[in-house]
N, C-alpha and C positions, 0 to 999 in steps of 0.2 A: 438633365437640365441643359438647354442649348447655351452655347458660349455667347456672352454679350457682343453686340455687333458696336465697336468703337473706333475701328480704323477702316480704310478702304481695302485692306487685305481681308478683314473679317467679312466685309460686305461682299467681297468677291467670292468667298468661301461659301457664302449663304445662297448663292444663286446657282441652282442645278444646270440651268441652260449653258453655263459657261464652261463646263466640265470637259466638253468635247468639240468646242468651236471657237475660233478667234472673231469675237463679235464686236464689230465697230460700226454698229448702226443704231445707236442709242438716240439720234436725232430723230428717227422714224418712231421706235417704240423699244423700250428698254425691257429685257426680261426681269422678272420680279424676283426679290429674295424668298426663300421659304418662309420668313416670319410674316411677310407682307401677305402671301396667299394664305398663311395659317390664320391671320387676323381676318381676312374675308370669309374664310370658311367658318370661324368661330362665330362671327356675328349671325351667319346665315343659319347655322344649326340653332343658335339661341332663339332667333326670331321665328323659325318654323317648329322648334321641337318644346322650348320652354315658355315663350311669351304668350302662346294661345291660352294656356292655364294660368298665367300669371298676370302681369300688368296690362297684357292685351298686345296684339302685334301692331297696331297702329300707335300706341303709346310707345313701345319699344322703339319703333322705327323714327318716330318724331324726336324722342330723346337723342337718339343716336346722330340724326341730322343736326340737332343743336350742338352736340358735342364736336362734330367734325367741323362745323362752321367756325367755332371757337379756335380750334387748331389751326385751320387754314388763315384765319384772320391774324392770329399771332405771327405766322410764318411770313406773311406778305406785308405787314404793317397796316393792318385794317382794323375795323370794328366788325364784330360778328353779323351786325345787321347791314353792312356793306357787302355780304357775301351770299351769293346765291349758288346752290349745289346744281350742276348740270351734267349732261353725260359726255361732253367733250368740248373742246375749244369752238369748233363749228358750231355746236349747238349754242354755246354762250354767245358768239358772235351775232347769230341769227336772232336770239332773243332780245339782245340789245337793239338791233337794227329794226326789228318788228315793232318796237315800242315807240318809235318815232313817227310822227304824222308827215307822210310823204307827198308832195304836191309836184306836178309837172314844172320843171325848171329849177328844182332844189338840186343843189350840188353835193356830191360825195367826191372826196379826193382820198387816192390811195397811192402807194408806190408800185414800181414794177418789181418790187421785191416779195410781194405778198405770195403766200400760199393759196391754193385755191379757196380755202376756208374764208379768206380775206378777199376774195375776188367775186366768187359766184353770187353771194346775196346782192351785191351791187349790180351786176349784169342783169339780174332780174328786175330790179328797180328801174334800170335804164330802159329795158325792153318793154317792160309792162306798165311803168308808171310815168315815163317821160322823164325821169331823173338824169341830169348830166353827170358823167363819172370822168373826173380828171385823173390822169395818171402821170405821177411825177417819176421821170426816168433818173436812174441813178447809174453808177459807175463802179462795177466790182463791190457793191454793197455800201457805197458812200453816197450820202445824198446831198445835193447842192441846195443850201439853205435859202439863196436867192430865188432859185427857181421853185423851191417849195413854197416861200413867202408869196409869190406870184400866185401859185395854184391854189392856195387856200382862201384868197380872197373871195368873199362872198359865200364860202361853203357852209353847209349845214353840219356836215360831218366829216371829219378826217380820220383815216384808218391807216396805221402802220404797224410794223412788227418792231419789238423791242430789240430782237436779235434776229438778223436775217438767216432764214433756213437754207439758203443756197450759197451763201459766202461766209457766214459765221461771224459777221460783223456787228458790233453794237452800235446801235442808232442812238443819237442824243435825245433820250425821250423828254426829259424835263424841257430841254430847249425846243424841240419840235411842238411840245404841247403848248407851251407859252406862246409861240408864234401862231398857233391855231386859235387859242382862245383870245388873243388880241384881235383876230379876224372875225370874233363872234361864233366860231364853230365848236361843236362838241367833239371829243377825242376819245376814240375806241383804239386800245393797244392790244395786238396779238402777242402775247408773251410766253407761249408755250413753250419755246426753246430755252426759256431762262431758269424756271424753278428747277433746283437740284444742280445747277452749274455755278451760282453765284449768288451772294446776298441780294435780296430783293425787298423794296420798300415802296408799295404802291402810293403811299401818301407823299413820299418825296418826289416821285414821277409827276404827280398833279393831274393826271389824266383823269377823265370822267368816268371811264369804263376800261376793265382789263379782262381779257379772256384767256384762260389758261386750262392746263390739264395735268394729271400727275404720272401718265403711262410713259413718258419720255425719260428725261435724266432723273426724275425722282424714283423711278423703277416701281411705280405703283401698276395697277391693272387697267385695263380699258375700262371706260365708263366712269371715271373718276375725274369729271371735269368741274370748273367753277368760274363764276362771273363776279368780278368786284365792280360794284356801282357805287361812286361817292353819295354820300348820303343825301344831300340837298338835291343832287340831280336824280336819284332813285325816286324820292318822294314826288317829283313833278312827272313822271312817267307812267303810262298805262300800258301794260304788256299786250303784245298782240294775240297771245294765247293765255288763258286765264283757267286756273283749276282751284280746288278747294285749298291747297297748301299757299296759294297766293293772296288769301283774303282773310280777314279776322274772324269772321264767322261764315261758314259755308252755307248756312240756310237763310242768312239774312237777305232781304229785299227792300231796298237796294243794297248791294253789298259794300263793304269797306276793303280797299286794298291793304293788304298787310304793310306795314311800315318798312322802309328801306328796300334792300335787294331781295328779301325773301320773297316779295310780290312776283319774282320772275320764275319761282319754282312751281312745277307742275306736276299733279298726280301721284300715283303709287310708284315709287321706284325702289328698286333693290337697294338696301342699304350697303351691301357687300363692298362695291367698288369705292364707296366714299370712306369706308372704314379702312380699306387698304391704302387709299390716298393719304389718310391719317396716320396709319402705321409707318409708311414711306417717310412721311415729314418727320416723325419722331426718330426715325432711324438716321436720317440726315442731321437732325439736331445733336443727336449723341456724337456722331463722328465729328461735326463741325463743318457748316458750309465753307468756311474760309480753307478749311484743310482739303476739302474736295476740290474746291476752285483751284488751290495751288498745284494740285497733283495733276488735274486737267490740264492746266497751263503748261506744266513741265512736259508732259507726254505728247500734248500738241505741238510744243516746240521742238521736240526730238523728232517728230515727223516732218514738219515744216522746213526745218533745217537741212533735211536730206533730199527734198523734193526740188528737182530742177527749177530754177527761177522762172522759166518760161512756162513751166506746167502748173505753178502754184497760183490759183486764183484767189485763195484767202490771203489775209495780210500775213507778211512775214513773221511779224510777231503775233501769234495767234491771239484773239480776243474770246475765244470759246474752244470747246472741244471740236467744232465743226471745221474741217479741213477739206478744201475743194481742190481736186487736182484735174486739170485739163487732160482728156484723152480722145483719140479719134472715134471711138466706138464704145461709149459708156456701158451699153447693154452687154456687148461681148466681153468686155474686160470685168464687168462685174460677174458674169457667169464663169470666166475662166478662173479667177481667184476664188470663187466660191468653191470650185472644185478642189481647191487646196485647203478648204475649211476656214476660209476668211470671209467675213460678211460684211460688204459695205453696200452703197446703193447708188445706182445711176441717176443722174439729175436731167429733167426735161429741158433746162436752161440754166446755165449754159451747157455746152457738150463737155461733160465731166463726170467723175465719180466723186462722192462725198464719204469721207471717213468721219464717224463720230466717235471720238476718243473721250472714254469715261475715266474716272479716279480708279474704277475696277479693273481696268486694262493694265498690262504690264509692259515693261521696256521691250521684251522679247516679242510680244505680239505687234508692237509699232515696228520693230525691225523685220519681222515675218511679212508684214504688209509691204514694207519697202523693197524686200526681196522679190516678193511676187510682182511687183511693178517694173523690176528692171527689164528694160528693153521695150516697154510699152510705149506705143506712139499716140 
């Protein structure tokens, strides 16, 4: 019988990929623990081997989707009918954006901190529908509230990240949401860097929609994304793409949209990635998200304290496990330290490398990165 995972050290021991590499790239994708992969394999085997002669493959899958939605909802402070299961954060962002009716002259506001997932859909609207896209400039992951307030005036939708992927800063989600709502705009938050790092409460944030996934800090597998849409907002939207999982009765004419966020779900999808997401959430809950957050903070502080001040682009007092370090040639530095068995990532903007320090990392691994960066310009 496998040892229960109740501490960050237990979690580390359960991740095969960490046995031969110093992995500091969880902000891109976190390697999964064996129990997470086992859970995915188990539901896949059940669905393919047992369900056909039992309750049926569709019933087994739909029951699984319902169960996963309940787990995700508890984890993020929402109701199950406010959660739609998606393939990724990008998928979730697009599903929400495509449910809005766009006309020439409509305004989308985003920050310059957004990942391509939070940029490309609005570029498409800008070039194809005549939508105006306003970009709020920031300074090292900090947003000027006056500039933001000016930008959101007249906007239809405001999009920003809860935690910046290139600086590791926490944005004031509640305050930004309130300002946007006062201007009459809907708010869509990219929260993919948050789950698994710190406690999360979507209801407290007050946003209309939040997109996220479990393959980063939660250590789930690829394919386990989700979209939160506040109940009253969801019931007023018509998805841009519609399938039998998004309606009450698939053969009804006219159709009736499913209540809440489930109307955003589409078609026959493999339940395994979402069961992996569920297993990852359950492991996080057993360890305690506060325990994980505290260890991430201490390890990130250990790293930030030793990076020269003129090289450290993230806050000196880290707000997450993302620590950004300026270097002259990010690609070359990344490749050089990769040869030493240390995995970080280069950033396209700014010229820097980003280390993603998780609770499963050790003090020795942080020190190994610092040693590897000695003399780097």
